[in-house]
C-alpha positions in Angstrom: -134.9 163.0 -53.9 -133.9 165.2 -57.5 -131.1 163.5 -59.4 -129.8 165.4 -62.3 -127.3 164.4 -65.0 -126.4 163.0 -68.0 -129.2 161.1 -69.1 -128.7 157.5 -70.1 -129.8 154.2 -70.0 -130.1 152.5 -66.1 -130.6 155.7 -64.3 -134.0 155.5 -63.1 -134.0 151.9 -62.5 -130.5 152.4 -60.3 -132.6 154.6 -58.2 -135.6 152.4 -57.6 -133.3 149.2 -56.5 -130.9 151.8 -54.3 -134.7 152.5 -52.6 -136.3 148.7 -52.8 -133.5 147.2 -50.5 -135.5 149.1 -47.3 -138.8 148.5 -48.7 -139.5 152.4 -49.4 -143.0 153.2 -50.9 -143.5 156.1 -54.1 -145.7 158.4 -53.2 -145.1 160.7 -56.4 -142.4 160.7 -59.2 -141.9 163.0 -62.3 -138.8 162.7 -64.7 -138.0 164.8 -68.0 -135.2 164.6 -70.1 -134.2 168.1 -72.1 -131.3 168.1 -74.6 -130.0 164.8 -72.8 -129.7 165.9 -69.5 -132.0 164.2 -67.0 -133.9 165.4 -64.2 -135.9 163.0 -62.2 -137.8 163.8 -58.6 -139.2 160.7 -56.4 -141.2 161.8 -53.4 -140.7 158.1 -51.1 -142.3 157.1 -47.8 -138.7 156.0 -46.2 -139.6 152.6 -45.2 -137.7 150.3 -42.2 -134.8 152.8 -42.3 -135.2 156.3 -43.4 -131.2 156.9 -42.4 -130.1 153.6 -44.5 -132.3 154.7 -47.5 -130.9 158.5 -47.9 -127.2 156.7 -47.8 -128.1 154.2 -50.0 -129.6 156.8 -52.2 -126.4 159.3 -52.3 -124.3 156.3 -53.0 -126.7 155.9 -55.9 -126.6 158.7 -57.6 -122.9 159.5 -56.9 -122.2 155.9 -58.8 -123.9 157.2 -62.2 -122.1 160.4 -61.6 -125.2 162.8 -61.4 -126.2 165.8 -58.8 -128.1 164.6 -55.8 -130.7 166.5 -53.4 -132.0 164.8 -50.6 -134.9 166.7 -48.0 -136.5 164.8 -45.6 -139.7 166.4 -44.2 -143.1 166.6 -45.0 -143.9 166.1 -49.4 -146.2 168.7 -51.0 -148.2 165.5 -53.0 -150.6 166.4 -50.6 -151.5 170.2 -51.9 -153.9 170.0 -54.6 -153.2 172.6 -57.2 -156.1 175.3 -57.5 -156.7 177.6 -60.6 -155.4 175.5 -63.3 -154.7 177.3 -66.3 -152.8 176.0 -69.7 -151.3 179.1 -71.1 -149.7 178.8 -74.6 -147.2 181.0 -76.5 -146.5 181.0 -79.9 -144.1 182.5 -82.3 -142.1 183.0 -85.3 -139.6 183.3 -83.8 -140.8 183.0 -80.2 -138.4 185.6 -78.7 -136.8 185.7 -75.0 -138.4 188.9 -74.6 -142.3 187.0 -75.2 -141.6 184.2 -72.8 -140.4 186.8 -70.2 -143.2 189.3 -70.8 -145.7 186.0 -70.0 -143.6 184.5 -67.1 -143.4 188.1 -65.3 -147.8 188.5 -66.2 -148.0 184.9 -64.1 -146.0 186.1 -61.9 -147.7 189.1 -61.0 -151.2 187.1 -60.4 -149.8 185.8 -57.6 -149.4 182.0 -59.8 -147.0 180.1 -60.3 -145.2 178.2 -63.5 -145.2 174.0 -62.5 -144.2 173.1 -65.8 -143.5 174.0 -69.6 -143.1 171.6 -72.3 -142.5 172.4 -76.1 -145.4 171.6 -78.6 -143.5 172.7 -81.4 -140.8 174.0 -83.2 -142.1 174.5 -86.9 -143.5 176.0 -88.3 -143.8 178.3 -85.3 -142.3 178.0 -82.2 -144.6 176.9 -79.3 -144.2 176.3 -75.5 -146.9 175.3 -72.9 -147.2 176.7 -69.3 -148.7 174.9 -66.7 -149.9 177.6 -64.1 -150.8 177.0 -60.8 -153.3 179.6 -58.6 -154.8 181.4 -61.7 -157.8 183.7 -61.8 -158.7 182.5 -65.4 -160.8 184.9 -67.0 -158.2 187.9 -65.2 -155.6 186.1 -66.6 -156.7 185.6 -70.2 -157.6 189.4 -70.2 -153.7 190.2 -68.7 -152.3 188.0 -71.4 -154.3 189.4 -73.9 -152.6 192.9 -73.5 -149.2 191.2 -73.5 -150.1 189.3 -76.9 -151.0 192.9 -78.3 -147.7 194.7 -76.8 -145.2 192.1 -78.0 -146.8 190.5 -80.9 -146.9 186.9 -80.0 -150.0 184.4 -79.6 -150.9 183.5 -76.4 -153.8 181.3 -75.6 -155.2 180.6 -72.1 -157.7 177.4 -71.4 -158.5 175.9 -68.2 -156.6 172.6 -67.9 -157.0 169.3 -66.6 -160.1 167.3 -67.5 -161.3 170.7 -69.3 -158.9 170.6 -71.7 -159.3 166.4 -72.9 -162.2 165.1 -74.5 -164.5 165.9 -77.1 -164.9 169.1 -78.9 -166.6 170.6 -81.8 -164.4 173.4 -84.3 -166.2 175.3 -86.0 -164.7 177.1 -89.5 -165.6 179.9 -90.8 -164.9 179.6 -94.8 -163.4 182.4 -96.6 -160.3 184.0 -96.1 -159.8 181.3 -93.3 -160.5 178.0 -94.5 -159.1 178.8 -97.8 -157.1 181.9 -99.0 -160.0 183.0 -101.3 -163.5 185.2 -101.0 -165.7 182.7 -103.1 -168.2 185.4 -104.0 -164.9 187.2 -105.8 -164.5 184.7 -107.3 -167.8 184.6 -108.8 -167.6 188.3 -109.6 -164.7 187.6 -111.4 -166.8 185.8 -114.2 -169.4 188.5 -114.1 -167.3 191.4 -114.5 -168.2 193.0 -111.4 -165.3 192.0 -109.2 -164.0 195.4 -108.2 -167.2 196.8 -106.8 -168.1 193.1 -105.2 -164.4 193.3 -103.2 -165.1 197.1 -102.3 -168.3 195.9 -100.4 -166.7 193.1 -99.2 -164.2 194.7 -97.4 -166.4 197.2 -95.6 -168.5 194.5 -94.3 -165.6 192.7 -93.0 -164.4 195.4 -91.1 -167.7 195.9 -89.7 -169.1 199.0 -91.6 -171.9 197.6 -93.6 -174.5 194.9 -92.5 -173.8 191.9 -93.8 -177.6 190.5 -94.8 -177.2 194.1 -97.0 -174.0 193.7 -98.3 -174.4 190.1 -99.2 -178.0 191.3 -101.4 -176.2 193.6 -103.1 -172.7 191.5 -104.0 -175.0 189.0 -105.0 -177.2 191.1 -106.8 -174.3 191.9 -109.7 -174.2 188.3 -110.3 -177.5 188.0 -112.3 -177.3 186.1 -115.0 -174.4 184.3 -115.0 -175.2 180.2 -115.7 -174.5 177.9 -112.8 -171.8 176.1 -114.8 -169.2 178.7 -113.5 -169.7 177.4 -109.8 -167.7 174.2 -110.8 -164.9 176.5 -112.5 -165.2 178.5 -109.1 -164.7 175.6 -106.9 -162.1 174.4 -109.1 -159.9 177.5 -108.3 -160.7 177.4 -104.6 -157.1 177.4 -102.6 -157.4 175.7 -98.8 -154.9 177.6 -96.4 -151.8 176.4 -95.5 -152.0 173.9 -92.7 -156.2 173.2 -93.5 -156.2 169.5 -94.6 -153.7 169.2 -91.5 -156.0 170.9 -89.1 -159.2 168.9 -89.9 -157.2 165.5 -90.7 -155.5 165.9 -87.2 -159.2 167.0 -85.8 -161.0 164.1 -86.9 -157.9 161.9 -85.6 -158.7 163.3 -82.1 -162.4 162.3 -82.6 -163.4 166.0 -82.5 -166.3 167.1 -84.5 -165.7 169.9 -87.5 -167.8 172.4 -88.8 -167.8 175.0 -91.7 -170.0 177.7 -90.9 -169.7 180.5 -93.8 -171.4 183.9 -95.0 -170.8 182.0 -98.4 -172.1 179.4 -100.9 -173.4 175.9 -99.7 -172.7 175.4 -103.6 -168.9 176.1 -103.3 -168.5 175.3 -99.5 -170.6 171.7 -99.4 -167.9 170.2 -101.9 -165.2 171.2 -99.9 -166.8 170.2 -96.6 -167.2 166.7 -98.3 -164.1 166.6 -99.7 -162.3 167.1 -96.3 -164.5 165.4 -93.8 -166.2 167.5 -92.1 -169.6 166.7 -90.3 -171.5 169.7 -90.2 -172.1 172.4 -93.1 -174.1 175.6 -93.1 -173.7 178.2 -95.7 -176.3 180.7 -98.0 -177.5 179.4 -101.1 -177.8 180.7 -104.4 -181.0 181.1 -106.4 -181.1 179.5 -110.2 -183.6 179.6 -112.4 -183.0 177.8 -116.0 -179.6 177.1 -115.4 -178.7 180.7 -114.4 -178.4 182.6 -111.2 -180.9 184.8 -110.0 -178.7 187.3 -108.1 -180.6 186.3 -105.2 -179.9 183.9 -102.0 -182.7 181.2 -101.1 -183.6 181.4 -97.5 -182.5 182.8 -94.5 -179.0 184.6 -94.7 -176.1 183.0 -92.8 -175.0 186.2 -90.7 -173.1 187.6 -87.8 -175.8 185.9 -85.6 -176.7 183.3 -88.0 -173.1 181.5 -87.4 -173.4 181.7 -83.7 -177.0 179.9 -83.9 -175.5 177.3 -86.1 -172.6 176.9 -83.5 -175.3 176.6 -80.8 -177.5 174.3 -83.2 -174.0 171.6 -83.8 -173.0 171.5 -79.9 -176.3 170.6 -79.1 -176.8 168.2 -82.2 -173.3 166.4 -80.6 -174.3 166.5 -77.2 -171.7 169.0 -76.2 -171.6 172.0 -74.0 -170.6 175.5 -75.4 -167.5 175.4 -73.2 -166.2 172.4 -75.4 -166.3 174.2 -78.8 -163.9 176.0 -80.5 -164.5 179.1 -83.4 -161.9 180.3 -86.1 -162.8 183.3 -87.9 -161.3 186.6 -89.6 -163.9 188.8 -90.1 -166.5 191.0 -88.0 -169.2 188.6 -89.1 -167.6 186.1 -87.1 -167.5 187.8 -83.6 -170.8 186.5 -82.9 -169.8 183.0 -83.2 -166.2 183.5 -81.1 -168.0 185.1 -78.7 -170.7 182.1 -78.5 -167.3 179.4 -78.1 -165.4 178.2 -75.5 -162.4 179.7 -76.8 -162.6 182.0 -79.7 -159.5 182.1 -81.9 -159.1 184.9 -84.7 -157.0 183.8 -87.9 -155.3 186.5 -89.3 -158.0 188.8 -88.5 -158.8 192.3 -88.6 -157.7 194.3 -85.9 -161.1 194.5 -84.7 -161.6 190.8 -84.7 -158.1 190.4 -82.6 -159.1 192.7 -80.0 -162.5 191.3 -78.8 -161.2 187.0 -79.5 -160.0 185.2 -77.0 -156.6 184.4 -78.7 -155.3 184.7 -82.0 -153.1 183.4 -85.1 -150.9 185.5 -86.8 -149.0 182.9 -89.4 -150.5 182.0 -92.4 -150.6 178.2 -91.2 -154.3 177.2 -90.1 -152.5 174.2 -88.4 -151.1 176.2 -85.7 -154.3 176.4 -84.2 -154.1 172.7 -83.0 -151.1 173.8 -80.5 -153.4 176.1 -79.1 -155.6 173.2 -78.4 -152.5 171.5 -76.9 -151.8 169.1 -79.6 -148.3 169.0 -80.1 -146.0 168.5 -83.6 -145.0 164.9 -82.4 -149.2 164.3 -82.0 -150.0 165.8 -85.4 -147.4 163.9 -87.0 -148.8 160.6 -85.2 -152.4 161.4 -86.6 -151.3 161.8 -89.9 -149.7 158.7 -89.5 -152.8 157.1 -88.7 -155.1 158.6 -91.3 -152.7 158.0 -94.2 -153.1 154.7 -96.2 -150.9 152.1 -95.2 
């Protein structure tokens, strides 16, 4: 039975009470209300009398002033949906042509859209498509092209149990978790900001080896008093939505880590303030209260970030398929590639091209939508983590 019409109290009870009079058995049921319009589908084993059941369901629907469609035969509840995927489409605004292009691509794969739900309407509009019959790797590749062509953000992930449970989320720091490049903030105190910014840009674009560029930039900081780092920490600006992202992830029971090519002296206090679980960053060498212009230990570079993600996943007992990495520069590419889901956040073109998906709005918490978390769930989590 499929029943639709204006929603109001008592519809569901009237339908099931009508079916109960002949001892019908529920095999499957699904109900949704959209903009005050109810759609109810029920698969029933007819019980003592199929004709009586049909008549009573028809009368119940008509008495409610609703449209009733009855089909007698074998139901589809025994069909096992294979190749299940969650396709998240996000835009600001989300245009009809975006959804049309995604739906067309899904159809061209011979897959079916079984269900669509809205995850958010602010600060971006996000919908999630529950798809079956998908070849996940191929669909992810093709929808990445749709994303590039249409300008909307698209993420494809396995559905079902693979979308639930614990995860490790690893974030880059500079220009991802925060709006700034920490070394540039420090360089402003040394009077070498322009020189450092130029080298940083070339490194982030993949034109320079990160370790060499880091050593060159840090060398310009020699002689600065270590107290300058306190001023730098005070001037760091979190990206919009950063606190909400971390707070919600923690409320969900996820593990959060920061992996940075920047400096532990700044990153570790940020991590402590946000309540993250792991931090990996470079450390500046200090002698007699001043910076020497060198770093201590192994540089956290492109391979180092990926190694840190692997290490944190092992510590938490999670497979790499349960990890998410978020970054913006070429230095993040290995980390994004290793993770189960690599997200390019307002990233350089070379990173967007190679990441699993991208976010091109300035709100870091929109990454939650890519993970299937709705705005309502985020607000619920906010309520759980706020005092009172």
